C-alpha positions in Angstrom: 82.6 109.7 82.4 82.7 111.8 78.5 81.4 109.1 76.7 78.6 108.5 78.7 77.8 112.1 78.9 77.8 112.6 75.2 75.4 109.9 74.4 73.1 111.8 77.0 73.2 114.9 75.4 75.3 114.7 72.4 77.7 117.9 73.6 79.8 118.3 76.7 81.9 121.1 77.3 85.7 121.1 78.4 84.9 123.4 81.5 81.8 121.3 82.3 83.8 117.9 82.6 86.8 119.9 84.5 84.0 120.7 86.8 82.3 117.4 87.5 85.9 115.8 88.1 86.9 118.4 90.2 84.0 117.6 91.9 83.7 114.1 91.9 87.6 113.3 92.7 89.3 116.3 93.7 91.2 116.1 90.3 92.3 118.9 88.4 92.0 118.3 84.7 95.2 120.3 82.9 95.0 121.4 79.0 97.7 117.6 78.5 95.2 115.6 80.6 92.5 116.8 78.1 94.7 115.9 75.2 95.6 112.9 76.2 92.0 112.2 76.9 91.1 113.4 73.3 93.6 111.2 71.8 93.2 108.1 73.8 89.2 108.0 73.0 89.9 108.3 69.2 92.7 105.0 69.6 95.8 107.4 69.0 98.0 106.1 72.0 98.0 102.6 71.1 99.6 101.5 68.1 99.9 98.7 65.7 101.7 97.4 62.5 100.8 98.5 59.2 103.0 97.7 56.1 105.9 97.0 59.0 105.2 100.3 60.5 104.2 101.4 63.7 101.2 103.5 63.5 97.9 104.6 65.6 94.9 102.1 65.9 92.7 105.0 64.3 95.1 105.5 61.2 95.1 101.9 60.8 91.3 101.4 61.1 90.0 105.0 60.6 88.2 105.1 63.7 86.6 108.6 64.5 84.8 109.0 68.1 84.7 112.4 69.1 85.9 116.0 68.1 86.7 118.9 70.3 86.3 122.2 68.6 86.2 125.4 71.0 86.3 123.7 73.8 83.9 121.4 73.4 83.2 117.6 73.2 81.0 116.1 70.4 80.2 113.1 68.9 81.8 111.8 65.4 79.3 110.6 62.7 80.9 107.5 62.2 80.2 106.7 66.3 76.6 108.2 65.9 76.4 105.7 63.1 77.5 103.2 65.6 75.1 103.7 68.0 72.4 102.9 66.2 73.0 99.6 66.9 70.9 99.0 69.7 73.0 95.9 70.4 76.1 97.6 70.4 74.5 100.6 72.3 73.1 98.3 75.1 76.8 96.7 75.7 78.5 100.1 75.8 76.6 101.9 78.0 76.9 98.5 80.5 80.7 98.8 80.3 80.6 102.6 80.7 78.7 102.5 83.7 80.3 99.2 85.2 83.3 100.9 84.5 82.9 104.1 86.6 81.1 101.9 89.2 84.4 99.9 89.4 86.8 103.0 90.0 84.2 104.6 92.5 84.9 101.6 94.5 88.3 101.4 95.0 88.6 105.2 94.8 89.5 107.2 98.2 90.5 110.5 98.2 93.1 110.4 100.9 95.2 107.6 98.5 94.3 109.4 95.4 97.5 111.5 94.0 97.6 112.5 90.3 95.9 110.4 88.7 96.8 106.9 90.5 95.4 105.6 93.9 98.0 104.0 96.7 98.3 100.4 96.2 96.5 99.6 93.2 98.0 98.2 90.5 98.8 99.6 87.1 100.7 98.1 84.0 103.6 100.3 82.3 101.2 100.9 79.9 98.0 102.2 82.5 100.8 104.3 84.0 102.1 106.1 81.2 98.3 106.7 79.7 97.6 108.3 83.0 100.8 110.2 82.9 100.0 111.8 79.4 102.1 110.0 77.2 101.6 110.8 73.3 101.8 107.3 72.3 102.3 103.9 73.9 105.5 102.2 74.2 106.8 98.7 74.8 107.6 97.6 78.0 111.6 96.8 76.8 111.9 100.5 75.9 110.6 102.1 79.0 112.4 98.7 81.2 112.7 99.9 84.8 111.8 103.7 84.3 112.4 106.3 81.5 112.3 109.9 81.7 109.7 112.2 79.7 111.2 115.2 80.2 108.2 117.2 77.9 106.1 115.7 80.6 107.9 116.7 83.3 107.7 113.2 84.6 109.7 109.9 85.0 107.8 106.5 86.1 110.0 103.7 88.2 109.3 100.1 87.8 110.7 97.7 90.1 110.4 94.0 90.6 111.3 93.8 94.2 112.5 89.6 94.3 113.6 89.8 90.6 115.3 86.8 89.0 119.5 87.3 88.3 118.6 90.5 90.2 122.4 92.5 89.2 120.6 95.8 90.4 120.5 96.7 94.4 117.1 98.1 94.7 114.6 98.4 97.8 113.1 100.4 100.8 115.7 101.8 103.3 112.4 102.3 105.5 108.7 103.0 105.1 109.7 106.6 103.9 112.8 105.7 101.7 113.5 103.8 98.7 116.5 103.3 96.7 116.9 102.2 93.0 119.7 102.5 90.2 119.8 103.6 87.1 120.3 101.3 83.5 123.8 100.5 82.7 126.0 103.0 81.6 124.7 105.7 83.0 126.6 108.8 85.0 126.0 111.8 87.0 126.4 113.7 83.7 123.9 111.4 81.6 120.7 113.4 80.5 118.4 111.3 82.3 120.1 111.4 85.1 120.6 115.4 84.9 116.9 115.6 84.7 116.5 113.6 87.7 119.3 115.6 90.0 117.4 119.0 89.0 114.4 117.5 90.4 112.1 119.0 88.1 110.7 115.7 87.2 107.9 113.7 89.2 109.0 110.1 90.1 105.9 107.7 90.6 107.1 104.8 92.0 105.4 100.9 90.7 106.7 98.0 92.4 105.9 94.0 92.1 107.0 91.6 94.5 108.2 89.4 91.9 107.8 88.2 88.2 105.3 85.9 89.2 102.6 88.4 89.8 102.1 89.4 86.2 102.8 92.7 84.2 101.4 94.8 86.9 102.8 96.6 89.8 101.6 98.5 93.0 101.6 102.5 93.1 103.6 102.9 96.2 103.9 107.1 95.9 106.2 109.5 94.1 109.5 109.7 94.6 112.1 112.9 95.0 116.0 112.1 95.4 117.6 113.0 98.5 120.0 116.0 99.0 123.5 114.0 97.9 121.4 110.9 97.6 122.9 110.5 94.0 125.9 108.4 93.3 128.0 107.2 90.7 129.0 103.3 91.2 130.0 100.3 89.3 128.5 96.8 89.2 128.9 93.6 87.3 126.3 93.2 84.4 125.0 89.5 83.8 128.2 89.0 81.5 130.0 89.6 84.7 131.5 93.1 83.4 131.5 96.1 85.7 129.4 99.3 84.0 128.8 102.2 85.5 125.6 103.1 86.8 123.8 105.9 89.2 122.4 104.8 92.6 119.7 107.0 93.8 118.5 107.4 97.6 115.0 108.9 97.5 112.1 110.0 99.8 108.1 108.6 99.4 105.9 111.6 99.6 103.9 108.8 101.8 105.3 106.1 104.4 104.5 102.6 103.0 101.3 101.1 105.0 102.7 98.1 107.2 101.2 95.5 105.9 102.0 96.1 102.2 105.7 96.7 103.5 106.1 93.5 105.1 104.3 91.4 102.0 106.8 93.4 99.2 109.9 92.7 102.0 109.0 89.2 102.6 111.1 86.7 99.6 
């Protein structure tokens, strides 16, 4: 929406963008989302290696797409120069129009919750981008979950029928879900303390098996049940006992029957 409007009329105020987004999608843009939007469009979210160090793509290639000054977006000179190429501009506008149209097809206000659409698929990269994380992170660094205390969120990723499953994850009912922390965690561990205090958003993403690729279905947001966090010990892949925290949660929406049956079937 932002790029389309900037190509059409050269400037687009934050207030105008916020109003258009609220009117069309019922979504209120926060300062953190505006900051994330600016960084994403300028290729500051994704990283690549340069001289053996991870740097932003903007830093590596010198991309400058939009400016944000005095709560107003404008296009950078570099990008305005690129738009003089008619073929580039035609393909870009086609991509932008298709992206908006494709999103509008799947968007339903009743299934939209703070950036995610219920039962649509998202990769880890998609998720942390929507949650306004500053930079992309490798999948191994996130694994099953990761707390971002600064932004107040912790996405949870579960493979329901994973190979060599050592963790006890799963639905207790259509409205309740249990999962486990990473190994060597206790109730006093920093990430568990944040979750226990319930001052953090925990969107749940589930895929049936690794055969489904890197994307997960958004299932709703989790809230730990009162007294729903307990320390326990399980055997790791080497047969050694390690401490974990089991977490029983409620979902903000009951899982629809068709999706529930699909994920439960092996």
